[in-house]
TITI-932708 format. One record per residue (C-alpha): z, x, y. Coordinates in pm, whole numbers, padded with zeros to 5 digits, always signed. Example, Ala and Ser with C-alpha at 12.3 -4.5 7.8 and 13.67 -1.06 7.14 Angstrom:
BEGIN
+00780+01230-00450;+00714+01367-00106;
END
This chain:
BEGIN
+01975+01537-02115;+02312+01372-02046;+02292+01058-01835;+02445+01108-01485;+02627+00775-01452;+02757+00855-01103;+02404+00895-00973;+02293+00575-01143;+02578+00391-00970;+02433+00496-00630;+02102+00328-00714;+02279+00024-00859;+02488-00011-00541;+02179+00004-00320;+01999-00238-00552;+02297-00475-00546;+02281-00479-00165;+01911-00572-00178;+01973-00841-00440;+02264-00993-00246;+02055-01000+00073;+01767-01161-00115;+01996-01429-00257;+02116-01515+00094;+01761-01531+00233;+01624-01726-00064;+01854-02022+00003;+01607-02133+00273;+01305-02102+00042;+01233-02453-00083;+00852-02475-00112;+00567-02277-00265;+00430-02208+00083;+00764-02050+00179;+00740-01833-00131;+00381-01727-00057;+00383-01682+00321;+00734-01741+00453;+00875-02028+00655;+00807-01908+01009;+00597-01681+01228;+00711-01319+01244;+00762-01162+01586;+00697-00800+01686;+01016-00652+01535;+01005-00815+01191;+00625-00814+01179;+00609-00439+01246;+00891-00350+01007;+00743-00572+00737;+00414-00383+00762;+00586-00045+00770;+00809-00128+00475;+00503-00204+00264;+00270+00065+00399;+00529+00346+00390;+00506+00382+00015;+00602+00635-00246;+00253+00774-00182;+00333+00821+00186;+00641+01031+00126;+00553+01197-00205;+00172+01226-00197;+00147+01340+00167;+00334+01665+00084;+00113+01691-00225;-00196+01681+00000;-00042+01937+00235;+00054+02165-00055;-00304+02159-00182;-00497+02165+00147;-00252+02298+00402;-00221+02181+00762;-00546+01984+00761;-00430+01807+00445;-00115+01685+00623;-00315+01566+00925;-00580+01403+00706;-00323+01207+00505;-00160+01082+00826;-00505+00990+00956;-00571+00796+00633;-00313+00523+00679;-00255+00515+01053;-00619+00456+01140;-00650+00194+00866;-00368-00026+00999;-00488+00000+01360;-00842-00085+01241;-00707-00403+01082;-00599-00534+01426;-00939-00676+01529;-00992-00792+01170;-00661-00979+01179;-00754-01140+01510;-01085-01253+01363;-00906-01391+01054;-00696-01614+01280;-01009-01735+01457;-01230-01824+01159;-00980-01908+00882;-00653-01998+01061;-00503-02201+00776;-00574-01962+00492;-00302-01801+00282;-00466-01512+00095;-00768-01282+00102;-00894-01494-00188;-00930-01793+00048;-01178-01587+00248;-01374-01453-00048;-01390-01789-00228;-01525-01978+00073;-01737-01709+00239;-01929-01607-00073;-02020-01755-00412;-01824-01769-00738;-01960-01448-00895;-01877-01246-00580;-01534-01406-00566;-01449-01341-00932;-01572-00982-00918;-01352-00927-00614;-01050-01078-00796;-01105-00849-01096;-01129-00541-00875;-00830-00635-00661;-00616-00693-00973;-00713-00347-01104;-00633-00194-00765;-00296-00369-00733;-00181-00274-01084;-00290+00085-01015;-00091+00085-00693;+00211-00061-00872;+00182+00217-01128;+00183+00488-00860;+00503+00345-00712;+00667+00328-01055;+00568+00687-01127;+00695+00793-00783;+01032+00627-00840;+01065+00780-01185;+00979+01132-01067;+01209+01105-00766;+01515+01002-00963;+01435+01253-01236;+01388+01543-00990;+01683+01489-00758;+01940+01296-00960;+01849+01409-01313;+01804+01051-01431;+01559+01046-01727;+01212+00939-01612;+01184+00630-01834;+01532+00507-01737;+01449+00563-01368;+01130+00355-01391;+01310+00074-01573;+01597+00078-01322;+01365+00067-01021;+01148-00217-01148;+01433-00434-01276;+01610-00426-00938;+01288-00508-00752;+01189-00784-00994;+01526-00954-00947;+01528-00956-00567;+01154-01017-00519;+01157-01316-00754;+01436-01492-00565;+01274-01572-00232;+00923-01429-00253;+00769-01341+00083;+01081-01442+00278;+01304-01209+00076;+01056-00922+00087;+01009-00935+00466;+01376-01007+00537;+01501-00702+00348;+01215-00487+00482;+01386-00446+00822;+01681-00263+00665;+01460-00067+00427;+01256+00069+00717;+01574+00190+00885;+01664+00382+00568;+01311+00522+00543;+01315+00656+00898;+01645+00834+00832;+01449+01053+00588;+01188+01132+00855;+01445+01207+01124;+01702+01395+00916;+01543+01577+00621;+01265+01800+00771;+01483+01930+01061;+01769+02021+00826;+01531+02201+00590;+01373+02397+00877;+01714+02485+01022;+01783+02646+00687;+01453+02832+00651;+01342+02882+01011;+01001+02787+01147;+00879+03143+01205;+00954+03269+00850;+00769+02968+00704;+00465+03035+00924;+00467+03406+00846;+00503+03332+00476;+00202+03100+00485;+00004+03359+00678;+00080+03619+00413;+00071+03412+00092;-00189+03145+00168;-00365+03198+00505;-00639+02949+00413;-00376+02672+00428;-00355+02726+00806;-00729+02671+00853;-00787+02345+01043;-01151+02345+00930;-01087+02392+00559;-01383+02209+00398;-01170+02031+00138;-00938+01906+00413;-01221+01783+00635;-01374+01599+00340;-01036+01447+00260;-00996+01332+00622;-01319+01132+00622;-01291+01013+00262;-00926+00929+00322;-01007+00718+00628;-01262+00521+00425;-01013+00491+00138;-00729+00377+00365;-00939+00124+00554;-01069-00017+00226;-00718-00041+00086;-00587-00225+00392;-00887-00456+00425;-00887-00576+00063;-00511-00577+00009;-00368-00928+00014;-00041-00791+00154;-00206-00729+00491;-00379-01068+00490;-00042-01231+00419;+00108-01059+00721;-00192-01140+00938;-00125-01507+00866;+00253-01472+00896;+00272-01303+01237;+00228-01477+01570;-00136-01472+01678;-00056-01353+02031;+00143-01058+01891;-00096-00957+01611;-00270-00671+01793;+00063-00528+01909;+00223-00553+01566;-00060-00385+01376;-00109-00124+01649;+00260-00028+01653;+00275-00023+01272;-00028+00208+01255;+00111+00450+01513;+00458+00444+01356;+00315+00506+01010;+00123+00813+01128;+00442+01013+01188;+00607+00940+00852;+00367+01132+00622;+00319+01398+00888;+00694+01467+00892;+00743+01469+00515;+00423+01673+00461;+00580+01961+00654;+00814+02012+00358;+00511+02139+00165;+00467+02416+00424;+00814+02541+00331;+00711+02553-00036;+00393+02745+00050;+00561+02984+00294;+00849+03067+00059;+00641+03086-00258;+00820+02794-00422;+00629+02604-00691;+00756+02272-00831;+00695+02181-01195;+00466+01901-01079;+00279+01910-00749;+00382+01560-00644;+00748+01663-00670;+00714+01917-00390;+00900+01712-00125;+01219+01629-00321;+01207+01978-00475;+01221+02149-00134;+01473+01899+00002;+01706+01982-00285;+01670+02360-00256;+01704+02402+00121;+01888+02089+00229;+02173+02084-00017;+02338+01786-00178;+02362+01578+00141;+01989+01599+00212;+01914+01518-00152;+02116+01199-00123;+01953+01103+00208;+01608+01170+00062;+01688+00964-00246;+01813+00659-00057;+01525+00659+00194;+01242+00726-00046;+01373+00492-00312;+01394+00221-00045;+01028+00288+00039;+00931+00257-00326;+01133-00061-00372;+00994-00227-00058;+00636-00147-00155;+00671-00262-00517;+00830-00586-00392;+00551-00645-00138;+00278-00574-00395;+00440-00803-00652;+00465-01087-00401;+00109-01022-00284;-00032-01040-00638;+00174-01345-00731;+00058-01521-00413;-00304-01440-00496;-00272-01568-00855;-00076-01878-00752;-00309-01974-00467;-00646-01866-00610;-00611-01893-00987;-00326-02122-01091;-00411-02400-00844;-00767-02400-00979;-00647-02425-01340;-00376-02681-01264;-00476-02862-00940;-00226-03145-00999;+00079-02913-01003;+00339-03031-00752;+00526-02804-00513;+00829-02771-00739;+00606-02660-01028;+00422-02408-00807;+00748-02256-00684;+00885-02222-01037;+00556-02070-01157;+00561-01820-00870;+00906-01694-00971;+00808-01662-01338;+00486-01481-01243;+00690-01229-01042;+00902-01153-01346;+00611-01130-01592;+00388-00915-01367;+00683-00695-01276;+00761-00625-01642;+00393-00554-01714;+00381-00311-01420;+00697-00147-01553;+00537-00089-01893;+00217+00067-01755;+00425+00296-01531;+00611+00458-01821;+00330+00705-01914;+00258+00978-01656;-00122+00947-01635;-00206+01104-01298;-00027+01233-00990;+00024+00984-00709;-00251+01138-00492;-00496+01150-00783;-00436+00781-00858;-00474+00694-00489;-00815+00866-00474;-00923+00709-00805;-00847+00361-00667;-01011+00458-00338;-01356+00416-00494;-01280+00045-00539;-01128+00015-00191;-01430+00171-00020;-01670-00064-00201;-01525-00371-00030;-01491-00245+00328;-01831-00363+00448;-01859-00693+00256;-01532-00790+00429;-01633-00665+00776;-01982-00813+00763;-01847-01128+00598;-01602-01191+00882;-01823-01100+01176;-02187-01148+01073;-02322-01479+00948;-02640-01309+00818;-02461-01153+00518;-02542-01360+00211;-02340-01383-00110;-02593-01205-00332;-02608-00906-00099;-02227-00889-00080;-02208-00899-00459;-02475-00631-00501;-02308-00409-00239;-01970-00420-00414;-02104-00376-00768;-02344-00093-00681;-02078+00080-00469;-01823+00073-00753;-02077+00198-01008;-02226+00464-00780;-01886+00570-00654;-01744+00632-01000;-02060+00812-01111;-02012+01051-00819;-01636+01065-00885;-01682+01193-01240;-01990+01413-01183;-01961+01556-00830;-01599+01522-00718;-01324+01267-00664;-01343+01252-00283;-01723+01248-00298;-01689+00936-00513;-01499+00757-00235;-01756+00858+00029;-02047+00757-00195;-01891+00417-00260;-01845+00353+00112;-02200+00456+00203;-02358+00243-00070;-02153-00057+00039;-02258-00011+00402;-02629+00044+00336;-02668-00245+00092;-02488-00489+00325;-02687-00377+00629;-03034-00353+00476;-02986-00657+00252;-02881-00873+00546;-03192-00769+00740;-03428-00828+00448;-03277-01158+00338;-03052-01293+00614;-02824-01591+00558;-02708-01842+00820;-02346-01899+00722;-02163-02193+00878;-01824-02068+01004;-01691-02424+00997;-01654-02393+00619;-01398-02114+00664;-01227-02295+00950;-01159-02597+00733;-00987-02397+00457;-00634-02525+00415;-00681-02813+00661;-00532-03145+00566;-00714-03466+00647;-00518-03514+00965;-00564-03160+01098;-00817-03164+01376;-00996-02872+01527;-00876-02795+01872;
END
């Protein structure tokens, strides 16, 4: 395959714009705290766009059509339900976080101080596995996108995507990621607004519906069992992902407390329409009998066939922006977690200058590692999302109970997470992938509930409240 240098220049130009913007923003980043959580409280506009830029991922735009292609209309609705409900559900959680641990920085601050060391370290291991898996899905998505639409070899596409993100994310950390997110969201929404209408103007709505009715009538069934299962398993998976993901905890701390409910509510509602819009491209594939080489390429495949060159370019810029914003947010989230919860423990005497320098180097090292594990094509994006969903579901109830119910003790939380992960993956490999997610969630819930009744704790919330307090900080 000859290398299309003109197409590569488009990505390089977009990447250069992100890097230049990051350099400008990073000039104000002077401390490790700035790098981890920014240097100010985000309002509604930047708070909402920051959430959307992270949560509208390569999965959102590439895996949502994959779900619709496999399960039809209910698959599209279920995928939209997955993420939208999860972000809205985080609203009361975020409010509670501000109340009980107002000076925290990461989800690790909660786990370390609410439970014991074994529960905390098991959580860290699982969250690192989850984050690297999520990074891999974004790398795969970027590689497939550039390969499908712009004929850039997969390996070169992955390398190009990660190198650009590593450069701009390492400059200013959280401040750079959230600052650039506003513009990335604008590019993402161009895809939602422009691409599906142009494709349907070309094919017509009625011919697509009639084609589905003739070629795959089961895909129009709103009660398709696989789709219903995916809806409930997906909600559990999405809520677990949001609740345990440090990216959302970072933003809960970074936004203004009085605007938190509005920001997370708007982000959840706004997110709902993105996968729903892009998933409709799969209906065109079904109704016209088109079959991509790989199922998770269905959206760019249809955009290229029925939208022409212009739509292909629009799709590329928007979706690649989504991938870049998510990879950047995940990188910063993981670096913040390691810096705050691991490095400070190993080197407690490190000064602020040392912490800031370490944070930048960690971004580069983790980014390169994520690049390397993204080069092989292990699973489709949706398959990887469901695989990681078993881990996500296992931590939903330890986090909910841990924030709201003082009776949950550390041993029960540990047992709930461990048994849920083990039981979930046993069901995943023996019964079915979605059944594994549901099993994990149910085990987590039952162990937390019954265990807290049998052996209740009496946790002192003051311990969480004092996290991050300096000697002179007084409780109001």
